[in-house]
C-alpha positions as CSV (number, residue, x, y, z in Angstrom):
1,M,0.0,0.0,0.0
2,A,1.4,3.3,-1.1
3,S,2.0,5.7,1.8
4,K,0.3,9.1,1.7
5,P,2.5,11.9,0.6
6,Y,3.9,13.9,3.5
7,R,2.5,17.4,3.8
8,G,4.8,19.9,5.4
9,I,3.9,22.6,7.9
10,E,4.3,25.2,5.2
11,K,1.5,23.7,3.0
12,K,-0.8,23.4,6.0
13,Q,-0.2,27.1,6.9
14,A,-0.7,28.2,3.3
15,R,-4.0,26.2,3.1
16,W,-5.3,27.8,6.3
17,G,-4.1,31.2,5.3
18,F,-5.9,30.9,2.0
19,A,-9.1,29.8,3.9
20,F,-8.9,32.9,6.0
21,V,-8.2,35.2,3.0
22,V,-11.1,33.9,0.8
23,P,-13.9,35.6,2.8
24,A,-12.1,39.0,2.6
25,L,-11.6,38.5,-1.2
26,V,-15.2,37.6,-1.7
27,F,-16.3,40.6,0.4
28,F,-14.0,42.9,-1.6
29,S,-15.1,41.6,-4.9
30,V,-18.8,42.0,-4.1
31,F,-18.5,45.5,-2.9
32,N,-15.8,46.8,-5.3
33,F,-15.6,44.8,-8.5
34,Y,-19.3,44.2,-8.9
35,P,-20.2,47.9,-8.7
36,I,-17.5,48.7,-11.3
37,L,-18.8,46.1,-13.7
38,N,-22.4,47.1,-13.1
39,A,-21.7,50.8,-13.7
40,F,-19.9,49.9,-17.0
41,Y,-22.9,47.8,-18.0
42,T,-25.5,50.4,-17.0
43,S,-23.6,53.1,-18.9
44,F,-24.9,51.6,-22.2
45,Y,-28.5,51.9,-21.2
46,D,-31.0,54.7,-20.7
47,R,-32.1,53.6,-17.3
48,R,-34.2,55.7,-14.9
49,A,-34.3,55.2,-11.1
50,L,-37.6,54.2,-9.6
51,S,-39.0,53.5,-13.1
52,K,-40.9,50.4,-14.1
53,L,-39.9,50.8,-17.7
54,K,-37.4,48.4,-19.1
55,P,-34.0,50.1,-19.6
56,K,-33.4,51.0,-23.3
57,F,-30.1,50.1,-24.9
58,V,-28.4,53.2,-26.3
59,G,-24.9,52.0,-26.9
60,L,-22.4,54.9,-26.5
61,G,-25.2,57.4,-26.5
62,N,-24.6,58.3,-22.8
63,Y,-20.9,58.9,-23.5
64,V,-21.6,61.0,-26.7
65,R,-24.0,63.1,-24.6
66,L,-21.3,63.8,-22.0
67,F,-18.9,65.1,-24.6
68,D,-21.4,66.8,-26.9
69,P,-19.8,70.0,-28.1
70,A,-23.2,71.7,-28.1
71,R,-23.3,71.3,-24.3
72,A,-19.7,72.3,-23.6
73,E,-20.7,75.9,-22.9
74,S,-23.1,75.0,-20.2
75,Q,-22.0,75.9,-16.7
76,L,-23.3,72.5,-15.5
77,S,-21.9,70.4,-18.4
78,F,-19.6,67.5,-18.0
79,Y,-16.8,69.6,-19.4
80,N,-17.4,72.0,-16.5
81,S,-17.2,69.0,-14.1
82,L,-13.8,67.9,-15.6
83,K,-12.5,71.5,-15.3
84,A,-13.7,71.8,-11.7
85,T,-12.3,68.4,-10.8
86,L,-8.9,69.1,-12.3
87,T,-8.8,72.6,-10.7
88,F,-9.6,71.2,-7.3
89,T,-7.1,68.3,-7.7
90,L,-4.2,70.4,-8.7
91,G,-5.0,73.1,-6.2
92,T,-5.1,70.6,-3.3
93,F,-2.8,67.8,-4.4
94,I,0.4,69.9,-4.9
95,P,0.1,71.8,-1.6
96,L,-0.7,68.6,0.3
97,L,2.3,66.8,-1.1
98,V,4.8,69.7,-0.6
99,V,3.6,70.9,2.8
100,S,3.2,67.5,4.3
101,L,6.8,66.6,3.3
102,I,8.1,69.9,4.8
103,L,6.2,69.3,8.1
104,A,7.3,65.7,8.3
105,I,10.9,66.7,8.0
106,F,10.5,69.5,10.5
107,I,8.8,67.1,13.1
108,S,11.4,64.4,12.5
109,N,14.3,66.7,13.2
110,L,12.9,67.8,16.6
111,N,14.9,66.7,19.6
112,S,12.0,66.4,22.0
113,N,9.9,63.2,21.7
114,K,7.0,64.9,23.5
115,A,7.0,67.7,21.0
116,K,7.0,65.2,18.2
117,R,4.1,63.3,19.6
118,F,2.1,66.4,20.3
119,L,2.5,67.8,16.7
120,Q,1.7,64.4,15.2
121,I,-1.5,64.1,17.2
122,S,-2.4,67.7,16.5
123,Y,-1.9,67.4,12.7
124,Y,-3.6,64.0,12.5
125,T,-6.7,64.9,14.6
126,P,-8.7,66.5,11.7
127,A,-8.2,63.3,9.6
128,I,-10.4,61.3,12.0
129,L,-13.3,63.7,11.5
130,S,-15.9,63.0,8.8
131,S,-15.9,65.2,5.8
132,V,-19.3,66.5,6.7
133,I,-18.1,67.7,10.1
134,A,-14.9,69.2,8.6
135,A,-17.0,71.1,6.0
136,T,-19.4,72.3,8.7
137,I,-16.6,73.7,10.9
138,W,-15.1,75.6,8.0
139,M,-18.4,76.9,6.8
140,L,-18.7,78.6,10.2
141,I,-15.2,80.0,9.7
142,F,-16.2,81.3,6.2
143,D,-19.3,83.0,7.4
144,P,-19.2,86.8,6.7
145,R,-18.9,87.3,10.5
146,G,-16.5,84.4,11.0
147,L,-12.8,84.0,11.6
148,G,-12.0,83.7,7.9
149,N,-12.8,87.3,7.1
150,Q,-11.2,88.4,10.4
151,W,-7.9,86.7,9.6
152,M,-7.9,87.9,6.0
153,N,-8.7,91.5,7.0
154,L,-6.0,91.4,9.6
155,L,-3.4,90.1,7.1
156,L,-4.5,92.5,4.3
157,N,-5.3,95.4,6.6
158,T,-8.8,95.6,5.1
159,P,-11.2,95.9,8.1
160,G,-14.8,95.2,7.5
161,V,-14.4,93.6,4.1
162,D,-16.4,90.5,3.2
163,H,-14.2,88.2,1.0
164,K,-17.2,86.1,0.0
165,W,-15.7,82.7,0.8
166,K,-19.0,80.9,-0.1
167,T,-20.3,83.0,-3.0
168,D,-17.5,84.3,-5.2
169,P,-16.6,81.5,-7.7
170,M,-12.8,81.7,-7.1
171,M,-13.1,82.1,-3.4
172,L,-15.5,79.2,-3.3
173,Q,-13.0,76.9,-5.0
174,I,-10.3,78.0,-2.6
175,S,-12.6,77.4,0.3
176,T,-13.2,73.8,-0.6
177,M,-9.5,73.3,-1.2
178,L,-8.7,74.7,2.3
179,V,-11.2,72.3,3.9
180,Y,-9.6,69.3,2.2
181,F,-6.1,70.5,2.9
182,W,-6.8,70.9,6.6
183,K,-8.5,67.6,6.9
184,Y,-5.9,65.4,5.2
185,I,-2.6,67.1,5.7
186,G,-2.0,65.3,9.0
187,Y,-2.6,61.9,7.4
188,F,0.1,62.4,4.8
189,V,2.5,63.9,7.4
190,I,2.3,60.7,9.3
191,L,3.1,58.7,6.2
192,F,6.1,60.8,5.4
193,I,7.3,60.6,9.0
194,T,7.1,56.8,8.7
195,G,9.1,56.9,5.5
196,L,11.7,59.1,7.0
197,A,12.1,56.7,9.9
198,T,13.2,54.0,7.5
199,I,16.3,55.9,6.3
200,P,19.4,54.7,8.3
201,P,21.0,57.5,10.4
202,T,24.4,56.3,9.4
203,I,23.9,57.6,5.9
204,Y,23.4,61.1,7.2
205,E,26.4,60.7,9.5
206,A,28.6,59.7,6.5
207,A,27.3,62.6,4.5
208,T,28.1,65.0,7.3
209,I,31.6,63.7,7.6
210,D,32.0,64.2,3.8
211,G,31.0,67.8,4.2
212,A,27.5,67.8,2.8
213,N,25.2,70.6,4.0
214,K,21.5,70.2,4.8
215,T,20.4,71.2,1.3
216,Q,22.7,68.7,-0.4
217,T,21.6,66.0,2.1
218,F,17.9,66.6,1.4
219,W,18.3,66.5,-2.5
220,R,20.8,63.7,-2.7
221,I,19.9,61.5,0.2
222,T,16.5,62.1,1.8
223,L,14.5,62.7,-1.3
224,P,15.9,59.7,-3.4
225,L,15.5,57.3,-0.4
226,L,12.1,58.6,0.3
227,K,10.9,58.1,-3.3
228,P,8.7,55.0,-2.5
229,T,6.8,57.0,0.1
230,V,6.6,60.1,-2.2
231,V,5.0,57.8,-4.9
232,L,2.6,56.3,-2.3
233,V,1.5,59.7,-0.9
234,S,1.2,61.3,-4.3
235,I,-1.1,58.6,-5.7
236,M,-3.2,58.5,-2.5
237,A,-3.5,62.3,-2.4
238,M,-4.4,62.5,-6.1
239,L,-7.1,59.7,-5.9
240,Q,-8.5,61.3,-2.7
241,C,-8.8,64.6,-4.4
242,L,-10.4,63.1,-7.5
243,K,-13.0,61.4,-5.3
244,T,-14.0,64.5,-3.4
245,F,-17.8,64.9,-2.9
246,S,-18.9,65.7,0.7
247,T,-17.3,69.1,0.9
248,Q,-18.8,70.3,-2.3
249,Y,-22.2,68.9,-1.4
250,M,-22.2,70.6,2.0
251,F,-21.3,74.0,0.5
252,Y,-24.0,73.6,-2.2
253,T,-26.7,72.7,0.3
254,N,-25.8,75.8,2.3
255,G,-26.4,78.2,-0.5
256,S,-23.2,78.2,-2.6
257,T,-23.4,78.1,-6.4
258,R,-22.9,74.7,-8.0
259,A,-20.9,75.5,-11.2
260,P,-17.5,76.3,-9.5
261,I,-17.6,73.2,-7.4
262,N,-19.4,70.9,-9.7
263,V,-16.8,68.1,-9.6
264,I,-17.5,64.8,-11.3
265,T,-18.6,63.0,-8.2
266,F,-21.0,65.8,-7.4
267,N,-22.3,65.7,-10.9
268,I,-22.8,62.0,-10.7
269,Y,-24.9,62.4,-7.6
270,I,-27.1,65.1,-9.1
271,T,-27.6,63.2,-12.3
272,G,-28.1,59.8,-10.8
273,I,-29.9,60.5,-7.5
274,Q,-31.7,63.8,-8.0
275,D,-32.4,63.6,-11.7
276,Q,-32.6,59.8,-11.7
277,Y,-30.6,59.3,-14.9
278,L,-28.7,56.2,-13.8
279,G,-27.3,55.5,-17.3
280,R,-25.7,58.9,-17.6
281,A,-24.4,58.8,-14.1
282,S,-22.8,55.4,-14.7
283,A,-21.1,56.8,-17.9
284,M,-19.7,59.6,-15.7
285,S,-18.5,57.1,-13.2
286,V,-16.7,55.1,-15.9
287,V,-15.0,58.2,-17.2
288,L,-13.9,59.1,-13.7
289,F,-12.6,55.6,-13.2
290,V,-10.6,55.7,-16.5
291,L,-9.2,59.2,-15.5
292,M,-8.0,57.9,-12.2
293,L,-6.5,54.8,-13.8
294,V,-4.7,56.8,-16.4
295,L,-3.3,59.4,-14.0
296,T,-2.1,56.6,-11.7
297,L,-0.3,54.8,-14.5
298,V,1.3,58.1,-15.6
299,Q,2.6,58.6,-12.1
300,F,4.0,55.0,-12.0
301,R,5.7,55.4,-15.4
302,T,7.1,58.8,-14.4
303,T,8.5,57.2,-11.2
304,K,9.9,54.2,-13.1
305,S,11.6,56.4,-15.7
306,G,13.5,58.3,-13.0
307,E,14.8,55.2,-11.2
308,N,18.0,55.2,-13.2
309,I,18.9,58.8,-12.4
310,D,22.3,59.2,-10.8
311,Y,22.0,61.1,-7.6
């Protein structure tokens, strides 16, 4: 009688590990992959929410409607949403990346551990708040009698001036950017601090012995070795900005105009939930998904192309 093949402890561990991972994979697939596939499928139909009529197949009609040149001039067109989304993303993403790195380096170079912990907690605290609460706090600040006007008037020496944070189109865009910046800056600061902690101190000691100053140390040691963290933070910050919704929604429901802050996600909500055109909203979702995918791939390729640079 042939003996049963011996199964090592590694195979048993792998089998049990797979068994524990499968429920998470199923959960992730149901709540992530299925909505993506369903949105792609629905984008080819003229489907109305709460309607008993059978969805009508329109092919690429929903996509053609989004990019119809005749609608490009409309303040609430999809072109306007693309412009508002890219404006918000660039205006928030770049300051988030640069300022969070500067703050992380500043905190990491402090000699006091108590000061480090205090600043880390202080910066990270807004990140645990919901977007609705964060937007509510800042809408009170942006009130004509709020701290926003008081601070601006103090800096510009313009007492009594209302800077129209929630009504002027440009100031409204800046207001939503400030809310997002305040909420997420601490999260990315913590990520950069974690990345800085992985750089061996002996490298800095060797650079100091060789006569390198702080500027040279940053550009030739810190930044190249921090590259994986920079890529992670940049991608996460960009995707987070592209998915913004709650802040714009809160400002709109409190009287602000829609056009300057009509980002794609907000337009999807208005089209799919309020106007009940699920097919058009699904087409917008697919376009946003493709936009996020393309920008992420561009960042990866840009990073990869710079790996052979001689520092």
